Structures are given as structure tokens and as C-alpha cells.
C-alpha positions in Angstrom: 20.8 247.9 194.8 23.9 247.2 192.9 23.2 249.9 190.5 22.9 252.7 192.8 26.3 251.2 194.4 27.6 252.1 191.0 26.0 255.6 190.7 27.4 256.5 193.7 30.9 254.8 192.8 30.6 257.1 189.9 29.7 260.5 191.5 32.4 260.3 194.9 34.8 259.9 192.1 34.3 261.4 189.5 37.0 262.3 187.7 36.7 266.0 188.7 37.0 265.0 192.3 39.5 262.6 192.1 42.8 265.5 192.4 41.7 267.2 195.1 41.4 263.8 196.8 45.4 263.2 195.4 46.2 266.5 197.4 44.8 265.7 200.3 46.6 262.7 199.8 49.9 264.2 199.6 49.5 266.8 201.5 48.0 264.8 205.1 49.4 261.3 204.5 52.2 261.0 202.5 56.0 261.9 202.9 56.5 266.0 203.0 59.7 266.2 200.9 57.7 267.3 197.8 55.4 269.6 199.7 57.3 272.6 201.5 53.9 273.9 202.5 52.9 274.8 206.6 49.1 273.5 207.6 47.6 276.2 206.8 49.1 276.6 203.4 47.9 273.0 202.6 44.4 273.4 203.4 44.2 276.9 201.4 45.8 274.9 198.6 43.5 271.9 199.2 40.3 274.4 199.3 41.2 276.5 196.3 42.4 273.4 194.0 38.1 271.9 195.0 37.1 274.8 193.9 39.3 276.0 190.7 39.2 272.0 189.0 35.4 270.5 190.5 33.3 273.3 191.3 33.9 275.7 188.5 33.9 273.0 185.7 31.0 271.4 187.4 29.0 274.7 187.3 30.1 275.4 184.2 28.9 272.0 182.6 26.1 272.6 184.0 25.1 275.8 182.4 25.8 274.0 179.6 22.8 271.2 180.4 20.6 274.0 180.4 21.3 275.9 177.8 20.6 272.8 175.5 23.9 272.4 174.8 24.6 268.8 176.3 21.4 266.6 177.3 23.1 265.3 180.5 26.4 266.3 183.2 26.9 262.9 182.7 28.3 263.3 178.9 26.6 259.9 177.8 27.1 261.3 174.1 30.2 261.0 172.8 30.1 264.2 170.6 28.7 266.1 173.1 32.1 265.4 175.4 34.8 267.6 173.9 33.7 271.3 175.3 33.2 270.2 178.4 36.5 268.2 178.5 38.4 271.7 177.5 36.5 273.1 180.1 38.0 270.6 182.7 41.2 270.9 181.2 41.5 274.6 181.2 40.3 274.5 185.0 43.5 272.2 185.7 45.5 274.4 183.9 44.5 278.0 185.6 44.7 275.4 189.0 48.4 274.2 187.8 49.5 277.8 187.7 48.0 279.4 190.4 49.5 276.6 192.9 52.3 276.9 191.5 52.5 280.3 191.2 50.8 281.2 194.6 52.2 278.7 196.9 54.9 277.6 195.5 54.3 274.6 195.4 55.9 272.4 192.4 55.3 269.4 192.6 51.3 270.0 193.3 51.2 272.1 190.3 53.4 269.4 188.2 50.6 266.9 189.2 47.8 269.0 188.5 49.1 269.9 184.6 49.6 266.2 184.1 45.5 265.1 185.0 45.3 268.9 182.5 47.2 266.9 179.8 45.1 263.8 180.6 42.3 265.7 179.6 43.2 266.8 176.7 44.3 263.6 175.6 40.5 262.4 176.2 39.5 265.1 174.7 41.0 264.7 171.4 40.6 260.9 172.0 36.8 261.9 172.1 36.5 263.1 168.7 36.6 259.6 167.2 36.2 257.5 170.3 34.6 257.4 173.7 37.1 257.0 176.4 36.5 256.4 179.8 36.9 259.8 181.7 36.0 258.1 184.9 39.1 255.4 184.4 41.5 257.9 183.2 40.9 259.7 186.4 41.6 256.7 188.6 44.8 255.6 186.1 45.8 259.0 187.4 46.2 258.2 190.7 47.6 254.8 190.0 50.3 256.1 188.3 51.0 259.3 191.0 51.3 256.4 193.4 53.4 254.3 191.2 55.4 257.3 190.9 56.3 257.8 194.7 57.3 254.3 194.5 59.5 254.6 192.1 61.3 258.0 193.3 64.5 256.7 195.5 64.8 259.5 197.4 61.0 259.4 199.1 60.1 256.8 202.4 57.8 254.4 200.5 55.8 252.7 203.1 53.0 254.4 203.1 52.8 254.9 199.2 52.5 250.9 198.5 49.3 250.9 200.8 47.9 254.2 198.5 48.7 252.7 195.3 47.1 249.3 196.4 43.8 252.0 197.7 43.7 253.3 194.4 44.0 250.1 192.2 41.3 248.6 194.0 38.7 251.8 193.8 40.2 252.0 190.1 38.8 248.3 189.6 35.6 249.7 191.5 35.0 252.7 188.9 35.5 250.1 186.3 32.9 247.8 187.6 30.3 250.4 188.4 30.8 252.0 184.6 30.1 249.1 183.1 27.4 248.3 185.4 25.6 251.4 184.0 26.7 250.2 180.5 28.6 254.0 179.9 31.9 252.2 178.5 32.6 248.8 177.0 35.6 247.0 179.1 38.1 248.4 176.3 37.2 252.0 177.0 37.8 251.8 180.8 41.0 250.1 180.1 42.0 252.4 177.7 40.9 255.2 180.1 43.3 253.8 182.9 46.3 252.9 181.0 46.3 256.6 179.6 46.0 258.6 183.3 48.2 256.2 184.7 50.5 256.5 181.3 50.2 260.1 181.8 50.8 260.9 185.5 53.8 258.4 185.8 55.6 259.7 182.7 54.8 263.7 184.0 55.4 262.6 187.9 59.0 260.8 187.4 60.0 263.5 185.1 59.3 266.6 186.7 60.1 265.9 190.5 62.8 264.8 190.4 64.0 268.6 189.4 61.9 269.8 192.3 63.0 267.8 194.7 66.8 267.1 194.2 
């Protein structure tokens, strides 16, 4: 039962899905100062981000598995991670350019670019050590909502709730990766630290120029 729960958490909170969840939260729940989008435009951004950052890399990684380039889409083997991570980073970069240019949603583009940077750093680290990509993804969520709390011009009541939710989900994902023996505690914590640090840095330094 616990093993299946860990598998479910790993799938539902896969790092390729986290940016879609974050954009949904920013578009439909959190303050609108960062998002000068209509409801229809917000739906289009959410759909296109989901397609570009989840389905496109997921399909390409599945093709790699079918071709025998990787043994599993779960990327258990550290040596097999660089190419899939490069595909994911390029997808996030492409989504950032697409959203920023087509919808003039600079804040979302900055967030997606930050995720892409985190994935690139994960790729580099993976040449030497198996850092947790799931931890990195959830760390990005914690960093985003933490940055919202530190952004003086934004109402912060809902951001506190989202930050708490992100921390709880990050803890659940960390437990799941340890339960599945996919990572060590150090690898999970390092992923969380990487995602959080990059997200806070990118958001705090870039967002003031967007909303000022």
C-alpha cells in the first residue's frame, strides 16, 4: 500500500508536471499583478505550457526508452540521465520563449526559464552524482511561493497557504523517493536546495523589473 502511494506521488508530482501546476496556481489563485492576462489567454498559456513542458519531453523520453537509449523512463541509472534532462531543459526554455513572446507574460517566462536553469544544473550535477530531479521540482515550487512572500508589492495571504502546501508536498515527494529507494536523503535534500535556491534567485531579481 505504501509502495503504491509512493509511486502515485512520484507520478502526480513528476518534475515535468510541476511547472504546469505552478502556472495554474499563478493564473487562477494568486494575485494578478504578475499576470496581465485575460481568462482565455491564461487558459491558452496553461494548455501550451502543459503540452511543451510535459507531453513533448515525455514523448521524446519514451522514444529514447523504446530505442534502447535508456532502460527506463524513470531514469534510475545516473549515466542515462543527461540526454533526457537536456530534452527537458530545452522544452522549458522553448516554453519560456513562447510564453514571453506570444503572450507578453514576462513573469511566467521568467519562472519557466528558472526551471530550465535548474534542470541544466541538475544535468551537470548528474554527470557526477544522482541528485533528485523530483526534489529539484518541488524545491522550485517552494522557491516561487517564498519569492512571492518576499515581494513587497503583492498581497501575501494566499501565498502563505500555497507555500505551506508546497512544503508539505515536497515532504511527501521526498518520502516517496526514499520509499522507492530511488535516492538517498542527501540526494533529495540537495535537489530541494537547488530548486529552491534557483527559483528564489530568479524570481526576486527578475520580477521587480516586470511589475514595477
